[in-house]
N, C-alpha and C positions, 0 to 999 in steps of 0.2 A: 528141389528143396534146399535151400543153403544150411551148408554143414555147421554145425553146432560142436566145438573142440570141451573135451573135460579138461581137467585141471593137468593128469598126465600130459595128455596131447598137446597140451599148451605149452608144457615145459619143455617140449623135443622141439617145438617152432619156436621158440624161445633161445636155445642152444643156437639151434641152424641158423637164425637171425644174427646172432652175434657173430659166428664165424662167416657170415656171407659179408657181415660187416669188414672183417678182417680181408678176405678177398677182395671187396673192393677199394679198400684202403690201400693195399698192394699194388693191386692194376694203376691207379690214380699216380702215384707216386711215380710210377713209369712214364707218364705221357710226358714227353720232352720232343722238342724238334728234333727231326730225326730218326726217330722211334717208329716202327713201321706199326700197323694194327695189330698184325699176327705175333708180334713179339709181347704185345699187351696180351692177347689171347692166351699166349705160352704160360705169361706170368700167373694169370688166372686160375689155369688149370692146374699148374703146380700148386698153388697156393689150396686150392679145392681140395686136392688129391692129400696133401700135406695135412689137413684138418679131418680127413676121414669122409669125405664127401664125394658125391657125384656133381655133375655141371648139369643141371635141370633143362638146359635147354637145347642140350645135346639129345634131350628122351624129347623133345618136339619133332613130329613126324618129316622125314627130309632135311632136318637143320643138324649139321654137323659140327656145329661150335660150341664152345662154351659162354661164349660173350655176344652180345648185339653191340656193335662198335660205330658211331654214325661223326661222320664231321659235317658242321657248317648248316647246307639246308637238306641234309639227312635229319629225318623224324626219329624212325626207329627199323629194328630186323636189319641193321648194317651188318655184312659180312666182313668180318677180321682179316684182309688180306696185307698185301707186302704194301699197302699204301703209306708211305712217311709223312709223319705228323709235322706240320710248319708252324713257326711262330705267328699267332694270332688265330689258330684255327680254334673252332669251338669242338670239343670233342664228348660226345655223349656216351657213356657207357652202362650198360647193361647186362646184369648176370643173375643167376639161380643158384641154388645151393640145396643138394638133395639127401635125407639121410634118413635114416628110421622111420622110411615110409612118409616123409613130408619134406614140401618145399618151401623156400623162401625167396623172397626175389625185390631186387633194388635196383635203383639206377642215379647216374648222377653226371652232370653236364659242367664241363670247365674250362675257363679259355687259357690258351697257353701263350705266358709269359707275357699277356698284354692286358690293359685294362678298358679296352674298348666297349666292351659289353656288358661290363656290371650292371647297370641298371635293368640289362634285359633277363639277365641270370638271377638277381635279386627279385624279380617279379616272379619269376616259379618257384624259389625258394619259400616266399610269403605266401604264395597261394597255397603249397603244401603245406603250412602249417597251420593255415586256416582251415584247409580241409580236414586236416588230422582232428581239430578239436572238434568238427562235427561229427566222428565216428565215436559215436556214444551210444550203448542201450536208449530205445526211446525214439531217437531220431531216424531218418532214413537217407535211403540211397541220392534221394535228390537234394537233401541237404549238404549232402559232399561235393554233389556237381555244381550247385549253385554258388557255392563258393567258391570253386575253383575258376568260374566262368566269370565272378564278379572282380575277383581278385586280378585276374587278367588282363579282361578288358579296361579297367581301371587305369591298369597300368599303360593302355594304350596298343596292347596285342590281342591276337587272336587264340582262344583254344581250338585244338583240331576237334572235328566232330567226328570222323570216322574212326579213329583208334579210342579205346577204353581203359581205366582200369578193370581189378576184377578180383574176385574172391581168390584165395589161397590155401592149399594145405596138401590133402594127399592127392589132389590134381594140382599142376601147375597153373593153371587157368580153367575158374569153375565160377558159378553163381557165386555172388550178384556181378554182372558188369556192371562200372561204375562211370559214366561219360564225364569227360571235361566241361559240361554244358548242362543245362535243366532242358531235357526234352519234353517232359509233361509235367503234371502238377505234382508237386513234392508229395502229397499226400498219396497219389499213384504209384509211386516208387517202393520197391522193398523197406520194409520195416528192420530196423537194427536191433541185433540181441546180443546178449553177452555171449561171449563164446564163441563169435565169428571171426574169422582172421582176413583182413583186406589187403590186397597191394593196389594202393593209393598211389594213381599215377597224373603229373600235371604235364600236359603234353601239348607243346605250344607254339605258334610261328610269330616271327616279326611282321609277316607280311600276310597274304590271304591263308586260310587252312586247308585250301584245295592241295591235293598231293596226287603223285603217282609211284607206280611199282617201276625200279628200274628192271633193266634187261637180266639183272641175275634173278629176277623172280622173289627176291626176298627183300631189299634195301626199299624203303619208303622215302621219297625226298618231296620237297615244297617245290609244286607247280612254277614258283614264280622266282625261283632259287634265291628266296629269303631264308636269313637262319631260322634255325627252330631249335627248342631243347626240351628234356624231358626231366623228371625229378620224380623220385619213386623211394616209397617205404612199403615194407610189410607191416602191418598196424594190427593189435588184436584189441579186442573189444573186451574190456574188464568191466566190472560192477559199476566202478566209478568214474570211466572214462576210457580214452584211449590208452593202450599200451605199445610206444613202438618198438618193435622188435627188431629191425637192424641198425638200433643205435645200441652205444654204450650206456 
């Protein structure tokens, strides 16, 4: 069963989402040439603690970091190590914030000091906005998935099929799973109701959507070595439509 939150619980989620936005903003300001992924991780940890929370991702079994940071062909789950960032890199930062029994989750991809991949990144941002507009009571998960798929394919790219968005709340990852493409008829997918909270993710690649897991057991990359990106917001379903909790 997909959890439905009451007004008090929703306020906690909103507070957590706003704090996670501060964490993400702080982390992204440090994404510069010569800075290591571990340094970005340390910035995120410090900010989470300063805001009175805990890193959601450290609660995932066997994952020991507060962030997932991927470069270029990295898709998700990248371990923040001592790799230095270079000019022209695509850097994807994913983080979660836990407080008062609830999680929030968000991700951004940015290009470092160049504008060669602007079209690619804009495609993901537009797809996320279109997906969020479908997150309203009476719609279905499939409406969100279809919006992502259509927007990404129209731009000439490919949604990743083996990774999904998800519900979020008392658990970091909970029902419903939200694919970036339509797997079945919309009417057969879960009905969306007021009080649900979703981590809507747009995960896509410049080339083929096939992927592989690196030797570290976590980092997932594109098989063809072409670039990938990730955009994610935590979104609550209000009576009149979507409420983006990880935005000001």
